[in-house]
C-alpha positions as CSV (number, residue, x, y, z in Angstrom):
1,M,116.3,110.0,113.1
2,N,114.0,111.5,110.3
3,V,111.8,109.6,108.0
4,S,114.1,110.0,104.9
5,R,117.0,108.4,106.8
6,K,114.9,105.5,107.9
7,L,113.7,104.9,104.3
8,G,117.3,105.1,103.1
9,I,118.3,102.4,105.6
10,L,115.5,100.1,104.4
11,V,116.5,100.6,100.8
12,F,120.1,100.0,101.7
13,C,119.1,96.7,103.2
14,A,116.7,95.8,100.4
15,V,119.5,95.5,97.8
16,P,121.5,92.9,99.8
17,A,118.2,91.0,100.3
18,I,117.6,90.6,96.6
19,V,121.1,90.2,95.4
20,G,122.4,88.3,98.5
21,G,119.4,86.0,98.4
22,G,120.3,84.9,94.9
23,I,124.0,84.4,95.8
24,V,123.1,82.4,98.9
25,Y,120.7,80.2,96.8
26,A,123.4,79.7,94.2
27,L,125.9,78.6,96.8
28,F,123.7,76.3,98.8
29,N,120.8,75.4,96.4
30,S,118.4,75.5,99.4
31,Y,115.5,77.9,100.1
32,P,115.6,77.4,103.9
33,T,119.2,78.7,103.9
34,V,117.9,81.8,102.0
35,L,115.2,82.2,104.5
36,V,117.7,82.2,107.4
37,Y,119.8,84.8,105.5
38,E,116.7,87.0,105.0
39,I,115.7,86.7,108.6
40,L,119.1,87.7,109.8
41,L,119.1,90.6,107.4
42,L,115.7,91.7,108.6
43,L,116.8,91.6,112.2
44,T,119.8,93.7,111.4
45,A,117.7,96.2,109.5
46,G,115.2,96.3,112.3
47,A,117.9,97.1,114.8
48,F,119.1,100.1,112.7
49,F,115.5,101.2,112.0
50,S,114.5,101.2,115.6
51,R,117.2,103.6,116.7
């Protein structure tokens, strides 16, 4: 996998991190819940990035 594709995957995961984090906070009004969401998203991005 080339560098541009890896960067594309990271950008593709950055948008849900920003928008999704706001949505999760609006639903649960809790920063620990947002942290759990961000960690799960980071693990998923790391799995795609490591391939």
